[in-house]
PyMOL Python script that loads the backbone (N, CA, C, O; Angstrom):
from pymol import cmd

cmd.read_pdbstr("""\
ATOM      1  N   MET A   1     130.903-169.458  96.791  1.00  0.00           N
ATOM      2  CA  MET A   1     129.733-169.068  97.545  1.00  0.00           C
ATOM      3  C   MET A   1     128.540-169.882  97.077  1.00  0.00           C
ATOM      4  O   MET A   1     128.531-170.378  95.950  1.00  0.00           O
ATOM      5  N   ALA A   2     127.556-170.020  97.912  1.00  0.00           N
ATOM      6  CA  ALA A   2     126.342-170.778  97.597  1.00  0.00           C
ATOM      7  C   ALA A   2     125.406-169.918  96.756  1.00  0.00           C
ATOM      8  O   ALA A   2     124.249-169.692  97.112  1.00  0.00           O
ATOM      9  N   ASP A   3     125.928-169.451  95.647  1.00  0.00           N
ATOM     10  CA  ASP A   3     125.228-168.512  94.771  1.00  0.00           C
ATOM     11  C   ASP A   3     123.842-168.996  94.345  1.00  0.00           C
ATOM     12  O   ASP A   3     122.872-168.270  94.566  1.00  0.00           O
ATOM     13  N   PRO A   4     123.695-170.177  93.750  1.00  0.00           N
ATOM     14  CA  PRO A   4     122.359-170.607  93.305  1.00  0.00           C
ATOM     15  C   PRO A   4     121.370-170.736  94.461  1.00  0.00           C
ATOM     16  O   PRO A   4     120.193-170.403  94.321  1.00  0.00           O
ATOM     17  N   GLU A   5     121.851-171.214  95.589  1.00  0.00           N
ATOM     18  CA  GLU A   5     120.974-171.374  96.753  1.00  0.00           C
ATOM     19  C   GLU A   5     120.482-170.022  97.258  1.00  0.00           C
ATOM     20  O   GLU A   5     119.296-169.864  97.547  1.00  0.00           O
ATOM     21  N   LEU A   6     121.383-169.048  97.365  1.00  0.00           N
ATOM     22  CA  LEU A   6     120.987-167.711  97.813  1.00  0.00           C
ATOM     23  C   LEU A   6     120.034-167.052  96.822  1.00  0.00           C
ATOM     24  O   LEU A   6     119.050-166.431  97.223  1.00  0.00           O
ATOM     25  N   ARG A   7     120.319-167.182  95.552  1.00  0.00           N
ATOM     26  CA  ARG A   7     119.440-166.590  94.531  1.00  0.00           C
ATOM     27  C   ARG A   7     118.031-167.187  94.602  1.00  0.00           C
ATOM     28  O   ARG A   7     117.041-166.465  94.484  1.00  0.00           O
ATOM     29  N   GLN A   8     117.947-168.498  94.794  1.00  0.00           N
ATOM     30  CA  GLN A   8     116.633-169.142  94.884  1.00  0.00           C
ATOM     31  C   GLN A   8     115.905-168.701  96.146  1.00  0.00           C
ATOM     32  O   GLN A   8     114.698-168.461  96.111  1.00  0.00           O
ATOM     33  N   LEU A   9     116.624-168.591  97.259  1.00  0.00           N
ATOM     34  CA  LEU A   9     116.001-168.120  98.497  1.00  0.00           C
ATOM     35  C   LEU A   9     115.464-166.705  98.333  1.00  0.00           C
ATOM     36  O   LEU A   9     114.368-166.401  98.804  1.00  0.00           O
ATOM     37  N   LEU A  10     116.227-165.835  97.669  1.00  0.00           N
ATOM     38  CA  LEU A  10     115.754-164.469  97.432  1.00  0.00           C
ATOM     39  C   LEU A  10     114.503-164.465  96.566  1.00  0.00           C
ATOM     40  O   LEU A  10     113.557-163.725  96.834  1.00  0.00           O
ATOM     41  N   LYS A  11     114.503-165.282  95.543  1.00  0.00           N
ATOM     42  CA  LYS A  11     113.333-165.373  94.660  1.00  0.00           C
ATOM     43  C   LYS A  11     112.112-165.833  95.452  1.00  0.00           C
ATOM     44  O   LYS A  11     111.037-165.241  95.345  1.00  0.00           O
ATOM     45  N   ASP A  12     112.280-166.889  96.244  1.00  0.00           N
ATOM     46  CA  ASP A  12     111.176-167.407  97.053  1.00  0.00           C
ATOM     47  C   ASP A  12     110.712-166.382  98.084  1.00  0.00           C
ATOM     48  O   ASP A  12     109.515-166.239  98.332  1.00  0.00           O
ATOM     49  N   LEU A  13     111.659-165.677  98.676  1.00  0.00           N
ATOM     50  CA  LEU A  13     111.317-164.648  99.655  1.00  0.00           C
ATOM     51  C   LEU A  13     110.491-163.546  99.012  1.00  0.00           C
ATOM     52  O   LEU A  13     109.473-163.129  99.565  1.00  0.00           O
ATOM     53  N   HIS A  14     110.916-163.077  97.861  1.00  0.00           N
ATOM     54  CA  HIS A  14     110.174-162.011  97.176  1.00  0.00           C
ATOM     55  C   HIS A  14     108.756-162.461  96.832  1.00  0.00           C
ATOM     56  O   HIS A  14     107.810-161.684  96.960  1.00  0.00           O
ATOM     57  N   GLU A  15     108.606-163.699  96.400  1.00  0.00           N
ATOM     58  CA  GLU A  15     107.271-164.217  96.105  1.00  0.00           C
ATOM     59  C   GLU A  15     106.416-164.259  97.364  1.00  0.00           C
ATOM     60  O   GLU A  15     105.227-163.943  97.325  1.00  0.00           O
ATOM     61  N   SER A  16     107.018-164.647  98.472  1.00  0.00           N
ATOM     62  CA  SER A  16     106.294-164.693  99.740  1.00  0.00           C
ATOM     63  C   SER A  16     105.902-163.295 100.207  1.00  0.00           C
ATOM     64  O   SER A  16     104.809-163.096 100.738  1.00  0.00           O
ATOM     65  N   LEU A  17     106.794-162.329 100.008  1.00  0.00           N
ATOM     66  CA  LEU A  17     106.529-160.962 100.465  1.00  0.00           C
ATOM     67  C   LEU A  17     105.504-160.241  99.600  1.00  0.00           C
ATOM     68  O   LEU A  17     104.910-159.258 100.043  1.00  0.00           O
ATOM     69  N   GLU A  18     105.288-160.708  98.383  1.00  0.00           N
ATOM     70  CA  GLU A  18     104.274-160.085  97.524  1.00  0.00           C
ATOM     71  C   GLU A  18     102.897-160.150  98.167  1.00  0.00           C
ATOM     72  O   GLU A  18     102.060-159.278  97.935  1.00  0.00           O
ATOM     73  N   ASP A  19     102.659-161.170  98.967  1.00  0.00           N
ATOM     74  CA  ASP A  19     101.375-161.330  99.643  1.00  0.00           C
ATOM     75  C   ASP A  19     101.322-160.586 100.969  1.00  0.00           C
ATOM     76  O   ASP A  19     100.288-160.592 101.637  1.00  0.00           O
ATOM     77  N   THR A  20     102.408-159.954 101.355  1.00  0.00           N
ATOM     78  CA  THR A  20     102.496-159.274 102.642  1.00  0.00           C
ATOM     79  C   THR A  20     102.438-157.772 102.418  1.00  0.00           C
ATOM     80  O   THR A  20     103.459-157.132 102.163  1.00  0.00           O
ATOM     81  N   ARG A  21     101.261-157.225 102.514  1.00  0.00           N
ATOM     82  CA  ARG A  21     101.047-155.802 102.230  1.00  0.00           C
ATOM     83  C   ARG A  21     101.328-154.897 103.432  1.00  0.00           C
ATOM     84  O   ARG A  21     101.633-153.717 103.258  1.00  0.00           O
ATOM     85  N   GLU A  22     101.228-155.435 104.637  1.00  0.00           N
ATOM     86  CA  GLU A  22     101.283-154.590 105.818  1.00  0.00           C
ATOM     87  C   GLU A  22     102.681-154.360 106.389  1.00  0.00           C
ATOM     88  O   GLU A  22     102.815-154.066 107.577  1.00  0.00           O
ATOM     89  N   LEU A  23     103.707-154.485 105.580  1.00  0.00           N
ATOM     90  CA  LEU A  23     105.059-154.208 106.063  1.00  0.00           C
ATOM     91  C   LEU A  23     105.262-152.710 106.222  1.00  0.00           C
ATOM     92  O   LEU A  23     104.885-151.921 105.356  1.00  0.00           O
ATOM     93  N   ASP A  24     105.865-152.332 107.345  1.00  0.00           N
ATOM     94  CA  ASP A  24     106.155-150.918 107.563  1.00  0.00           C
ATOM     95  C   ASP A  24     107.336-150.506 106.683  1.00  0.00           C
ATOM     96  O   ASP A  24     108.110-151.356 106.244  1.00  0.00           O
ATOM     97  N   PRO A  25     107.475-149.200 106.424  1.00  0.00           N
ATOM     98  CA  PRO A  25     108.542-148.713 105.537  1.00  0.00           C
ATOM     99  C   PRO A  25     109.952-149.109 105.997  1.00  0.00           C
ATOM    100  O   PRO A  25     110.813-149.400 105.166  1.00  0.00           O
ATOM    101  N   GLU A  26     110.188-149.121 107.302  1.00  0.00           N
ATOM    102  CA  GLU A  26     111.515-149.480 107.818  1.00  0.00           C
ATOM    103  C   GLU A  26     111.852-150.941 107.488  1.00  0.00           C
ATOM    104  O   GLU A  26     112.978-151.249 107.096  1.00  0.00           O
ATOM    105  N   THR A  27     110.877-151.827 107.649  1.00  0.00           N
ATOM    106  CA  THR A  27     111.106-153.237 107.353  1.00  0.00           C
ATOM    107  C   THR A  27     111.305-153.441 105.857  1.00  0.00           C
ATOM    108  O   THR A  27     112.185-154.195 105.442  1.00  0.00           O
ATOM    109  N   ARG A  28     110.491-152.770 105.048  1.00  0.00           N
ATOM    110  CA  ARG A  28     110.658-152.866 103.587  1.00  0.00           C
ATOM    111  C   ARG A  28     112.056-152.396 103.174  1.00  0.00           C
ATOM    112  O   ARG A  28     112.693-153.007 102.317  1.00  0.00           O
ATOM    113  N   ALA A  29     112.528-151.308 103.790  1.00  0.00           N
ATOM    114  CA  ALA A  29     113.860-150.785 103.470  1.00  0.00           C
ATOM    115  C   ALA A  29     114.941-151.792 103.859  1.00  0.00           C
ATOM    116  O   ALA A  29     115.910-151.979 103.124  1.00  0.00           O
ATOM    117  N   LEU A  30     114.777-152.436 105.007  1.00  0.00           N
ATOM    118  CA  LEU A  30     115.761-153.421 105.455  1.00  0.00           C
ATOM    119  C   LEU A  30     115.773-154.644 104.532  1.00  0.00           C
ATOM    120  O   LEU A  30     116.837-155.189 104.237  1.00  0.00           O
ATOM    121  N   VAL A  31     114.599-155.069 104.080  1.00  0.00           N
ATOM    122  CA  VAL A  31     114.524-156.176 103.117  1.00  0.00           C
ATOM    123  C   VAL A  31     115.250-155.784 101.829  1.00  0.00           C
ATOM    124  O   VAL A  31     115.995-156.581 101.259  1.00  0.00           O
ATOM    125  N   HIS A  32     115.027-154.558 101.382  1.00  0.00           N
ATOM    126  CA  HIS A  32     115.677-154.075 100.155  1.00  0.00           C
ATOM    127  C   HIS A  32     117.200-154.037 100.325  1.00  0.00           C
ATOM    128  O   HIS A  32     117.936-154.437  99.423  1.00  0.00           O
ATOM    129  N   GLU A  33     117.670-153.557 101.479  1.00  0.00           N
ATOM    130  CA  GLU A  33     119.114-153.514 101.745  1.00  0.00           C
ATOM    131  C   GLU A  33     119.715-154.920 101.739  1.00  0.00           C
ATOM    132  O   GLU A  33     120.781-155.145 101.165  1.00  0.00           O
ATOM    133  N   LEU A  34     119.021-155.861 102.382  1.00  0.00           N
ATOM    134  CA  LEU A  34     119.512-157.236 102.413  1.00  0.00           C
ATOM    135  C   LEU A  34     119.577-157.807 101.002  1.00  0.00           C
ATOM    136  O   LEU A  34     120.545-158.474 100.636  1.00  0.00           O
ATOM    137  N   ASP A  35     118.552-157.542 100.221  1.00  0.00           N
ATOM    138  CA  ASP A  35     118.517-158.002  98.836  1.00  0.00           C
ATOM    139  C   ASP A  35     119.726-157.469  98.062  1.00  0.00           C
ATOM    140  O   ASP A  35     120.394-158.222  97.353  1.00  0.00           O
ATOM    141  N   GLU A  36     120.001-156.181  98.198  1.00  0.00           N
ATOM    142  CA  GLU A  36     121.155-155.583  97.515  1.00  0.00           C
ATOM    143  C   GLU A  36     122.466-156.184  98.015  1.00  0.00           C
ATOM    144  O   GLU A  36     123.364-156.471  97.223  1.00  0.00           O
ATOM    145  N   ASP A  37     122.575-156.376  99.339  1.00  0.00           N
ATOM    146  CA  ASP A  37     123.794-156.961  99.907  1.00  0.00           C
ATOM    147  C   ASP A  37     124.051-158.354  99.339  1.00  0.00           C
ATOM    148  O   ASP A  37     125.178-158.684  98.971  1.00  0.00           O
ATOM    149  N   ILE A  38     123.003-159.164  99.271  1.00  0.00           N
ATOM    150  CA  ILE A  38     123.178-160.533  98.784  1.00  0.00           C
ATOM    151  C   ILE A  38     123.518-160.539  97.302  1.00  0.00           C
ATOM    152  O   ILE A  38     124.360-161.322  96.863  1.00  0.00           O
ATOM    153  N   HIS A  39     122.872-159.676  96.528  1.00  0.00           N
ATOM    154  CA  HIS A  39     123.225-159.600  95.106  1.00  0.00           C
ATOM    155  C   HIS A  39     124.691-159.187  94.928  1.00  0.00           C
ATOM    156  O   HIS A  39     125.374-159.672  94.026  1.00  0.00           O
ATOM    157  N   ARG A  40     125.160-158.297  95.788  1.00  0.00           N
ATOM    158  CA  ARG A  40     126.563-157.872  95.731  1.00  0.00           C
ATOM    159  C   ARG A  40     127.485-159.046  96.120  1.00  0.00           C
ATOM    160  O   ARG A  40     128.550-159.227  95.529  1.00  0.00           O
ATOM    161  N   LEU A  41     127.066-159.831  97.113  1.00  0.00           N
ATOM    162  CA  LEU A  41     127.883-160.964  97.554  1.00  0.00           C
ATOM    163  C   LEU A  41     128.016-162.042  96.484  1.00  0.00           C
ATOM    164  O   LEU A  41     129.056-162.694  96.383  1.00  0.00           O
ATOM    165  N   VAL A  42     126.977-162.231  95.693  1.00  0.00           N
ATOM    166  CA  VAL A  42     127.025-163.298  94.687  1.00  0.00           C
ATOM    167  C   VAL A  42     127.497-162.813  93.321  1.00  0.00           C
ATOM    168  O   VAL A  42     127.686-163.621  92.412  1.00  0.00           O
ATOM    169  N   ALA A  43     127.689-161.508  93.166  1.00  0.00           N
ATOM    170  CA  ALA A  43     128.161-160.968  91.886  1.00  0.00           C
ATOM    171  C   ALA A  43     129.632-161.340  91.698  1.00  0.00           C
ATOM    172  O   ALA A  43     130.460-161.053  92.563  1.00  0.00           O
ATOM    173  N   PRO A  44     129.957-161.969  90.585  1.00  0.00           N
ATOM    174  CA  PRO A  44     131.340-162.421  90.377  1.00  0.00           C
ATOM    175  C   PRO A  44     132.350-161.276  90.292  1.00  0.00           C
ATOM    176  O   PRO A  44     133.523-161.457  90.617  1.00  0.00           O
ATOM    177  N   GLU A  45     131.899-160.107  89.860  1.00  0.00           N
ATOM    178  CA  GLU A  45     132.834-158.993  89.697  1.00  0.00           C
ATOM    179  C   GLU A  45     133.063-158.203  90.989  1.00  0.00           C
ATOM    180  O   GLU A  45     133.917-157.318  91.032  1.00  0.00           O
ATOM    181  N   GLU A  46     132.310-158.518  92.028  1.00  0.00           N
ATOM    182  CA  GLU A  46     132.429-157.792  93.295  1.00  0.00           C
ATOM    183  C   GLU A  46     133.442-158.466  94.217  1.00  0.00           C
ATOM    184  O   GLU A  46     133.489-159.692  94.322  1.00  0.00           O
ATOM    185  N   GLU A  47     134.238-157.654  94.871  1.00  0.00           N
ATOM    186  CA  GLU A  47     135.160-158.133  95.894  1.00  0.00           C
ATOM    187  C   GLU A  47     134.455-157.971  97.235  1.00  0.00           C
ATOM    188  O   GLU A  47     134.158-156.850  97.648  1.00  0.00           O
ATOM    189  N   THR A  48     134.187-159.075  97.915  1.00  0.00           N
ATOM    190  CA  THR A  48     133.523-159.014  99.209  1.00  0.00           C
ATOM    191  C   THR A  48     134.328-159.803 100.223  1.00  0.00           C
ATOM    192  O   THR A  48     135.100-160.698  99.878  1.00  0.00           O
ATOM    193  N   GLY A  49     134.128-159.449 101.476  1.00  0.00           N
ATOM    194  CA  GLY A  49     134.867-160.113 102.529  1.00  0.00           C
ATOM    195  C   GLY A  49     133.972-160.520 103.680  1.00  0.00           C
ATOM    196  O   GLY A  49     132.746-160.471 103.586  1.00  0.00           O
ATOM    197  N   ALA A  50     134.604-160.919 104.762  1.00  0.00           N
ATOM    198  CA  ALA A  50     133.882-161.413 105.932  1.00  0.00           C
ATOM    199  C   ALA A  50     132.954-160.353 106.518  1.00  0.00           C
ATOM    200  O   ALA A  50     131.864-160.681 106.986  1.00  0.00           O
ATOM    201  N   ASP A  51     133.372-159.086 106.497  1.00  0.00           N
ATOM    202  CA  ASP A  51     132.520-158.020 107.036  1.00  0.00           C
ATOM    203  C   ASP A  51     131.234-157.879 106.232  1.00  0.00           C
ATOM    204  O   ASP A  51     130.170-157.636 106.801  1.00  0.00           O
ATOM    205  N   ASP A  52     131.326-158.031 104.915  1.00  0.00           N
ATOM    206  CA  ASP A  52     130.141-157.941 104.061  1.00  0.00           C
ATOM    207  C   ASP A  52     129.174-159.084 104.358  1.00  0.00           C
ATOM    208  O   ASP A  52     127.962-158.879 104.428  1.00  0.00           O
ATOM    209  N   ILE A  53     129.714-160.274 104.531  1.00  0.00           N
ATOM    210  CA  ILE A  53     128.884-161.438 104.841  1.00  0.00           C
ATOM    211  C   ILE A  53     128.234-161.261 106.207  1.00  0.00           C
ATOM    212  O   ILE A  53     127.045-161.534 106.373  1.00  0.00           O
ATOM    213  N   GLU A  54     129.010-160.805 107.182  1.00  0.00           N
ATOM    214  CA  GLU A  54     128.482-160.604 108.533  1.00  0.00           C
ATOM    215  C   GLU A  54     127.379-159.553 108.541  1.00  0.00           C
ATOM    216  O   GLU A  54     126.371-159.726 109.227  1.00  0.00           O
ATOM    217  N   SER A  55     127.549-158.479 107.799  1.00  0.00           N
ATOM    218  CA  SER A  55     126.530-157.431 107.716  1.00  0.00           C
ATOM    219  C   SER A  55     125.229-157.977 107.136  1.00  0.00           C
ATOM    220  O   SER A  55     124.150-157.707 107.664  1.00  0.00           O
ATOM    221  N   ALA A  56     125.328-158.739 106.057  1.00  0.00           N
ATOM    222  CA  ALA A  56     124.135-159.334 105.444  1.00  0.00           C
ATOM    223  C   ALA A  56     123.483-160.324 106.405  1.00  0.00           C
ATOM    224  O   ALA A  56     122.258-160.367 106.519  1.00  0.00           O
ATOM    225  N   ARG A  57     124.289-161.109 107.088  1.00  0.00           N
ATOM    226  CA  ARG A  57     123.759-162.085 108.043  1.00  0.00           C
ATOM    227  C   ARG A  57     123.042-161.381 109.193  1.00  0.00           C
ATOM    228  O   ARG A  57     121.989-161.841 109.636  1.00  0.00           O
ATOM    229  N   ASP A  58     123.599-160.270 109.682  1.00  0.00           N
ATOM    230  CA  ASP A  58     122.954-159.512 110.760  1.00  0.00           C
ATOM    231  C   ASP A  58     121.603-158.958 110.322  1.00  0.00           C
ATOM    232  O   ASP A  58     120.636-159.000 111.082  1.00  0.00           O
ATOM    233  N   LYS A  59     121.534-158.441 109.101  1.00  0.00           N
ATOM    234  CA  LYS A  59     120.258-157.931 108.582  1.00  0.00           C
ATOM    235  C   LYS A  59     119.238-159.059 108.464  1.00  0.00           C
ATOM    236  O   LYS A  59     118.069-158.886 108.808  1.00  0.00           O
ATOM    237  N   ALA A  60     119.688-160.212 107.976  1.00  0.00           N
ATOM    238  CA  ALA A  60     118.779-161.356 107.841  1.00  0.00           C
ATOM    239  C   ALA A  60     118.274-161.808 109.207  1.00  0.00           C
ATOM    240  O   ALA A  60     117.104-162.163 109.345  1.00  0.00           O
ATOM    241  N   ARG A  61     119.140-161.800 110.216  1.00  0.00           N
ATOM    242  CA  ARG A  61     118.716-162.179 111.574  1.00  0.00           C
ATOM    243  C   ARG A  61     117.686-161.195 112.117  1.00  0.00           C
ATOM    244  O   ARG A  61     116.696-161.599 112.725  1.00  0.00           O
ATOM    245  N   GLU A  62     117.922-159.903 111.897  1.00  0.00           N
ATOM    246  CA  GLU A  62     116.970-158.896 112.368  1.00  0.00           C
ATOM    247  C   GLU A  62     115.614-159.088 111.697  1.00  0.00           C
ATOM    248  O   GLU A  62     114.575-159.026 112.355  1.00  0.00           O
ATOM    249  N   LEU A  63     115.628-159.319 110.402  1.00  0.00           N
ATOM    250  CA  LEU A  63     114.374-159.534 109.677  1.00  0.00           C
ATOM    251  C   LEU A  63     113.708-160.836 110.106  1.00  0.00           C
ATOM    252  O   LEU A  63     112.482-160.907 110.195  1.00  0.00           O
ATOM    253  N   GLN A  64     114.495-161.847 110.367  1.00  0.00           N
ATOM    254  CA  GLN A  64     113.940-163.115 110.835  1.00  0.00           C
ATOM    255  C   GLN A  64     113.169-162.887 112.135  1.00  0.00           C
ATOM    256  O   GLN A  64     112.061-163.400 112.293  1.00  0.00           O
ATOM    257  N   ALA A  65     113.740-162.129 113.057  1.00  0.00           N
ATOM    258  CA  ALA A  65     113.071-161.842 114.328  1.00  0.00           C
ATOM    259  C   ALA A  65     111.789-161.043 114.110  1.00  0.00           C
ATOM    260  O   ALA A  65     110.784-161.300 114.773  1.00  0.00           O
ATOM    261  N   ARG A  66     111.809-160.087 113.200  1.00  0.00           N
ATOM    262  CA  ARG A  66     110.620-159.272 112.930  1.00  0.00           C
ATOM    263  C   ARG A  66     109.484-160.103 112.334  1.00  0.00           C
ATOM    264  O   ARG A  66     108.314-159.855 112.623  1.00  0.00           O
ATOM    265  N   PHE A  67     109.824-161.077 111.513  1.00  0.00           N
ATOM    266  CA  PHE A  67     108.816-161.846 110.791  1.00  0.00           C
ATOM    267  C   PHE A  67     108.351-163.092 111.543  1.00  0.00           C
ATOM    268  O   PHE A  67     107.352-163.701 111.159  1.00  0.00           O
ATOM    269  N   GLN A  68     109.042-163.473 112.588  1.00  0.00           N
ATOM    270  CA  GLN A  68     108.815-164.755 113.240  1.00  0.00           C
ATOM    271  C   GLN A  68     107.355-164.991 113.633  1.00  0.00           C
ATOM    272  O   GLN A  68     106.815-166.058 113.343  1.00  0.00           O
ATOM    273  N   ALA A  69     106.720-164.046 114.268  1.00  0.00           N
ATOM    274  CA  ALA A  69     105.358-164.256 114.760  1.00  0.00           C
ATOM    275  C   ALA A  69     104.293-164.035 113.694  1.00  0.00           C
ATOM    276  O   ALA A  69     103.351-164.819 113.580  1.00  0.00           O
ATOM    277  N   GLU A  70     104.439-162.976 112.920  1.00  0.00           N
ATOM    278  CA  GLU A  70     103.360-162.585 112.015  1.00  0.00           C
ATOM    279  C   GLU A  70     103.470-163.152 110.604  1.00  0.00           C
ATOM    280  O   GLU A  70     102.463-163.258 109.904  1.00  0.00           O
ATOM    281  N   HIS A  71     104.656-163.512 110.184  1.00  0.00           N
ATOM    282  CA  HIS A  71     104.859-163.986 108.809  1.00  0.00           C
ATOM    283  C   HIS A  71     105.778-165.209 108.812  1.00  0.00           C
ATOM    284  O   HIS A  71     106.917-165.127 108.352  1.00  0.00           O
ATOM    285  N   PRO A  72     105.290-166.346 109.328  1.00  0.00           N
ATOM    286  CA  PRO A  72     106.172-167.511 109.484  1.00  0.00           C
ATOM    287  C   PRO A  72     106.754-168.050 108.180  1.00  0.00           C
ATOM    288  O   PRO A  72     107.855-168.600 108.189  1.00  0.00           O
ATOM    289  N   VAL A  73     106.053-167.908 107.071  1.00  0.00           N
ATOM    290  CA  VAL A  73     106.598-168.399 105.799  1.00  0.00           C
ATOM    291  C   VAL A  73     107.806-167.562 105.395  1.00  0.00           C
ATOM    292  O   VAL A  73     108.848-168.106 105.031  1.00  0.00           O
ATOM    293  N   ALA A  74     107.667-166.245 105.458  1.00  0.00           N
ATOM    294  CA  ALA A  74     108.790-165.365 105.120  1.00  0.00           C
ATOM    295  C   ALA A  74     109.928-165.545 106.122  1.00  0.00           C
ATOM    296  O   ALA A  74     111.099-165.489 105.746  1.00  0.00           O
ATOM    297  N   GLU A  75     109.596-165.758 107.381  1.00  0.00           N
ATOM    298  CA  GLU A  75     110.618-165.947 108.411  1.00  0.00           C
ATOM    299  C   GLU A  75     111.503-167.133 108.071  1.00  0.00           C
ATOM    300  O   GLU A  75     112.711-167.095 108.304  1.00  0.00           O
ATOM    301  N   ARG A  76     110.914-168.183 107.526  1.00  0.00           N
ATOM    302  CA  ARG A  76     111.686-169.376 107.162  1.00  0.00           C
ATOM    303  C   ARG A  76     112.768-169.032 106.133  1.00  0.00           C
ATOM    304  O   ARG A  76     113.885-169.544 106.210  1.00  0.00           O
ATOM    305  N   PHE A  77     112.436-168.167 105.174  1.00  0.00           N
ATOM    306  CA  PHE A  77     113.425-167.788 104.163  1.00  0.00           C
ATOM    307  C   PHE A  77     114.578-167.011 104.791  1.00  0.00           C
ATOM    308  O   PHE A  77     115.738-167.221 104.436  1.00  0.00           O
ATOM    309  N   PHE A  78     114.257-166.110 105.730  1.00  0.00           N
ATOM    310  CA  PHE A  78     115.324-165.363 106.404  1.00  0.00           C
ATOM    311  C   PHE A  78     116.208-166.322 107.203  1.00  0.00           C
ATOM    312  O   PHE A  78     117.430-166.171 107.214  1.00  0.00           O
ATOM    313  N   ARG A  79     115.599-167.308 107.873  1.00  0.00           N
ATOM    314  CA  ARG A  79     116.364-168.292 108.635  1.00  0.00           C
ATOM    315  C   ARG A  79     117.313-169.063 107.716  1.00  0.00           C
ATOM    316  O   ARG A  79     118.474-169.286 108.059  1.00  0.00           O
ATOM    317  N   GLU A  80     116.813-169.467 106.550  1.00  0.00           N
ATOM    318  CA  GLU A  80     117.655-170.198 105.601  1.00  0.00           C
ATOM    319  C   GLU A  80     118.768-169.313 105.042  1.00  0.00           C
ATOM    320  O   GLU A  80     119.885-169.784 104.826  1.00  0.00           O
ATOM    321  N   ILE A  81     118.470-168.042 104.809  1.00  0.00           N
ATOM    322  CA  ILE A  81     119.503-167.108 104.341  1.00  0.00           C
ATOM    323  C   ILE A  81     120.601-166.978 105.389  1.00  0.00           C
ATOM    324  O   ILE A  81     121.785-166.984 105.054  1.00  0.00           O
ATOM    325  N   VAL A  82     120.207-166.860 106.673  1.00  0.00           N
ATOM    326  CA  VAL A  82     121.193-166.781 107.757  1.00  0.00           C
ATOM    327  C   VAL A  82     122.068-168.033 107.749  1.00  0.00           C
ATOM    328  O   VAL A  82     123.287-167.938 107.884  1.00  0.00           O
ATOM    329  N   GLU A  83     121.451-169.205 107.590  1.00  0.00           N
ATOM    330  CA  GLU A  83     122.214-170.459 107.580  1.00  0.00           C
ATOM    331  C   GLU A  83     123.217-170.500 106.428  1.00  0.00           C
ATOM    332  O   GLU A  83     124.371-170.882 106.621  1.00  0.00           O
ATOM    333  N   VAL A  84     122.782-170.110 105.240  1.00  0.00           N
ATOM    334  CA  VAL A  84     123.680-170.129 104.078  1.00  0.00           C
ATOM    335  C   VAL A  84     124.820-169.135 104.282  1.00  0.00           C
ATOM    336  O   VAL A  84     125.979-169.455 104.016  1.00  0.00           O
ATOM    337  N   LEU A  85     124.496-167.934 104.752  1.00  0.00           N
ATOM    338  CA  LEU A  85     125.537-166.927 104.969  1.00  0.00           C
ATOM    339  C   LEU A  85     126.500-167.361 106.069  1.00  0.00           C
ATOM    340  O   LEU A  85     127.685-167.034 106.015  1.00  0.00           O
ATOM    341  N   SER A  86     126.005-168.093 107.067  1.00  0.00           N
ATOM    342  CA  SER A  86     126.887-168.598 108.124  1.00  0.00           C
ATOM    343  C   SER A  86     127.877-169.611 107.566  1.00  0.00           C
ATOM    344  O   SER A  86     129.048-169.618 107.947  1.00  0.00           O
ATOM    345  N   LYS A  87     127.407-170.464 106.663  1.00  0.00           N
ATOM    346  CA  LYS A  87     128.298-171.451 106.048  1.00  0.00           C
ATOM    347  C   LYS A  87     129.360-170.770 105.195  1.00  0.00           C
ATOM    348  O   LYS A  87     130.514-171.199 105.167  1.00  0.00           O
ATOM    349  N   VAL A  88     128.968-169.710 104.505  1.00  0.00           N
ATOM    350  CA  VAL A  88     129.899-168.980 103.640  1.00  0.00           C
ATOM    351  C   VAL A  88     130.963-168.291 104.477  1.00  0.00           C
ATOM    352  O   VAL A  88     132.122-168.209 104.071  1.00  0.00           O
ATOM    353  N   GLY A  89     130.569-167.792 105.648  1.00  0.00           N
ATOM    354  CA  GLY A  89     131.483-167.021 106.482  1.00  0.00           C
ATOM    355  C   GLY A  89     132.438-167.850 107.311  1.00  0.00           C
ATOM    356  O   GLY A  89     133.211-167.297 108.094  1.00  0.00           O
ATOM    357  N   ILE A  90     132.403-169.163 107.160  1.00  0.00           N
ATOM    358  CA  ILE A  90     133.276-170.038 107.962  1.00  0.00           C
ATOM    359  C   ILE A  90     134.732-169.750 107.650  1.00  0.00           C
ATOM    360  O   ILE A  90     135.622-170.381 108.221  1.00  0.00           O
TER     361      ILE A  90
END
""", "prot")
cmd.dss("prot")
cmd.show_as("cartoon", "prot")
cmd.util.cbc("prot")
cmd.orient("prot")
């Protein structure tokens, strides 16, 4: 898996979101779920499959759509996460 790339994207995303105070609770929860999903996907001791990757990719796509207009910097990170997860799921 593209472990280092995903970890760096998550780090960059979190730094970008620190400046974004106006996120609604539902969006914050979805970001948190995606973060947990990706950490589970890159954990060496976890057994994950195509369904896990697809679920994380779907969450990233939903967040990408939510952030597209109002938070273009954060949206870029979600887009890159979707791309990395798509490559992993091949």
